[in-house]
C-alpha positions as CSV (number, residue, x, y, z in Angstrom):
1,M,42.4,41.3,63.9
2,N,40.0,43.8,62.7
3,P,37.4,42.3,60.3
4,A,36.9,45.7,58.5
5,A,40.6,45.8,57.6
6,L,40.7,42.4,55.9
7,P,41.2,42.6,52.1
8,L,38.0,40.7,51.1
9,E,36.9,40.6,47.5
10,D,33.3,40.5,46.4
11,I,31.7,37.0,46.1
12,I,31.3,36.1,42.4
13,E,28.4,33.9,41.8
14,P,28.8,31.2,39.1
15,A,26.8,31.6,35.9
16,A,23.4,30.1,35.8
17,V,23.1,26.7,34.2
18,G,21.8,27.1,30.7
19,I,19.7,24.8,28.6
20,F,22.6,23.9,26.3
21,P,24.4,21.6,26.2
22,L,21.6,19.1,26.7
23,A,22.1,16.0,28.8
24,W,22.4,12.8,26.8
25,G,18.9,11.7,27.8
26,W,17.4,14.7,26.1
27,W,19.3,13.9,22.9
28,V,18.1,10.3,23.0
29,S,14.5,11.6,23.5
30,A,14.8,14.0,20.7
31,A,16.2,11.3,18.3
32,A,13.3,9.0,19.3
33,V,10.7,11.7,18.6
34,I,12.3,12.5,15.2
35,A,12.4,8.8,14.3
36,L,8.8,8.2,15.4
37,T,7.6,11.3,13.5
38,A,9.5,10.1,10.3
39,T,8.0,6.6,10.7
40,L,4.5,7.9,11.1
41,M,4.9,10.2,8.1
42,W,6.1,7.3,6.0
43,L,3.2,5.1,7.1
44,F,0.7,7.9,6.4
45,I,2.2,8.5,2.9
46,R,1.9,4.7,2.2
47,W,-1.6,4.6,3.5
48,N,-2.7,7.7,1.6
49,R,-1.1,6.4,-1.7
50,H,-3.0,3.1,-1.3
51,R,-6.2,5.0,-0.5
52,G,-5.9,7.3,-3.5
53,T,-5.3,4.4,-5.8
54,L,-8.3,2.6,-4.4
55,A,-10.4,5.7,-4.8
56,L,-9.7,5.6,-8.5
57,T,-10.1,1.8,-8.8
58,L,-13.3,1.1,-6.9
59,P,-15.5,3.3,-9.0
60,L,-14.4,1.3,-12.0
61,L,-15.5,-1.9,-10.3
62,D,-18.9,-0.2,-9.6
63,Q,-19.2,0.8,-13.2
64,A,-18.4,-2.7,-14.4
65,K,-21.0,-4.2,-12.0
66,A,-23.7,-1.7,-13.0
67,E,-23.0,-2.4,-16.7
68,Y,-23.3,-6.1,-16.0
69,A,-26.6,-5.6,-14.1
70,D,-28.0,-3.7,-17.1
71,N,-27.0,-6.1,-19.9
72,Q,-26.0,-9.4,-18.2
73,D,-23.0,-9.7,-20.6
74,S,-20.6,-11.8,-18.6
75,T,-17.8,-11.7,-21.2
76,R,-17.8,-7.9,-21.1
77,Y,-18.0,-7.9,-17.3
78,C,-14.9,-10.2,-17.0
79,Q,-13.0,-8.1,-19.5
80,N,-13.8,-4.9,-17.5
81,L,-12.7,-6.6,-14.3
82,N,-9.4,-7.7,-15.8
83,K,-8.9,-4.2,-17.3
84,T,-9.5,-2.7,-13.9
85,L,-7.1,-5.0,-12.1
86,K,-4.4,-4.3,-14.8
87,R,-5.0,-0.5,-14.4
88,Y,-4.5,-0.9,-10.6
89,L,-1.3,-2.9,-11.0
90,K,0.0,-0.4,-13.5
91,A,-0.7,2.4,-11.1
92,C,1.1,0.6,-8.4
93,D,4.1,-0.4,-10.5
94,E,4.9,0.5,-14.1
95,S,6.9,-2.7,-14.6
96,S,4.0,-5.1,-13.7
97,N,3.5,-7.9,-16.2
98,L,0.2,-6.9,-17.7
99,S,0.4,-8.9,-20.9
100,L,-0.6,-12.1,-19.0
101,S,-4.0,-13.7,-19.6
102,G,-5.8,-16.9,-18.6
103,E,-4.4,-19.1,-15.8
104,E,-1.1,-17.2,-15.8
105,W,-2.9,-14.0,-15.0
106,T,-4.8,-15.5,-12.1
107,A,-1.6,-17.2,-10.8
108,Y,0.1,-13.8,-11.1
109,L,-2.6,-12.2,-9.0
110,V,-2.4,-14.9,-6.3
111,R,1.4,-14.6,-6.3
112,I,1.2,-10.8,-5.7
113,N,-1.0,-11.3,-2.6
114,P,-1.2,-14.9,-1.5
115,R,-3.0,-14.0,1.8
116,A,-6.0,-12.4,0.0
117,T,-7.7,-15.5,-1.3
118,L,-9.7,-15.7,-4.5
119,S,-12.3,-18.4,-4.9
120,M,-12.3,-20.8,-7.8
121,K,-15.3,-19.0,-9.3
122,T,-13.4,-15.7,-9.3
123,T,-10.2,-17.1,-10.7
124,D,-12.2,-19.0,-13.4
125,A,-14.1,-15.8,-14.3
126,L,-10.8,-13.8,-14.5
127,A,-9.0,-16.5,-16.4
128,N,-11.7,-17.7,-18.9
129,G,-14.6,-15.3,-18.6
130,S,-13.3,-12.9,-21.1
131,Y,-13.4,-15.6,-23.8
132,R,-16.7,-17.3,-23.2
133,Q,-20.1,-16.6,-21.8
134,Q,-20.7,-17.8,-18.2
135,P,-24.4,-18.1,-17.5
136,D,-23.8,-19.0,-13.8
137,L,-21.5,-16.0,-13.1
138,A,-21.5,-15.1,-9.3
139,A,-21.1,-11.3,-9.8
140,E,-21.7,-10.4,-6.2
141,L,-19.1,-12.9,-4.9
142,I,-16.6,-11.9,-7.6
143,D,-17.1,-8.2,-6.8
144,S,-16.7,-8.6,-3.1
145,E,-13.6,-10.8,-3.4
146,L,-11.9,-8.4,-5.8
147,R,-12.7,-5.5,-3.5
148,Q,-11.1,-7.4,-0.6
149,W,-8.1,-8.3,-2.8
150,L,-7.6,-4.6,-3.8
151,K,-7.9,-3.4,-0.2
152,R,-5.4,-5.9,1.0
153,T,-3.0,-5.4,-1.9
154,S,-1.0,-2.2,-1.3
155,P,1.2,-0.7,-3.9
156,E,4.3,-1.7,-1.9
157,R,3.1,-5.3,-2.0
158,V,2.8,-5.1,-5.7
159,R,6.2,-3.5,-6.2
160,K,7.8,-6.2,-3.9
161,A,6.1,-9.0,-5.8
162,V,7.1,-7.6,-9.2
163,S,10.7,-7.0,-8.1
164,D,10.8,-10.6,-6.7
165,A,9.4,-12.0,-9.9
166,A,11.8,-10.0,-12.0
167,G,14.7,-11.2,-9.9
168,K,13.7,-14.9,-10.2
169,S,13.2,-15.0,-14.0
170,P,14.0,-12.5,-16.7
171,N,10.8,-13.4,-18.7
172,V,8.3,-12.3,-16.0
């Protein structure tokens, strides 16, 4: 047989392998990257919201402390602290129970964030300091404890505590 006489056709090369459709591993990797990005964005938004609320609240504590240093009026100082805490809670959740006072108010603060402990001096000042002079007021201790409480009490924690309290009893 003569090889030149054979009816051969040209060799057709297969099409090059394209990028699509992706293998399942790439789809899993893409989904993981999207989930990680969404989670990081959510955490950043939470952190930024808490930081913004703190940026508005901490100067009010500074102002109350400076006013107390000037005139040594413990009643006014305790009223300013309670007002500042109530503003913070209102900024975190509109439905916070801000009409509380005295022991109920301090119990409410402890219930919102039980891990951020407040000493007896601080709770006594917040509960009773607005109604009577306290000559032995530990302003530095109270200020530092309230700052720690505010830093550890995120708006999400306040919302969760308020919704839990609303679910347990209709009066709170």
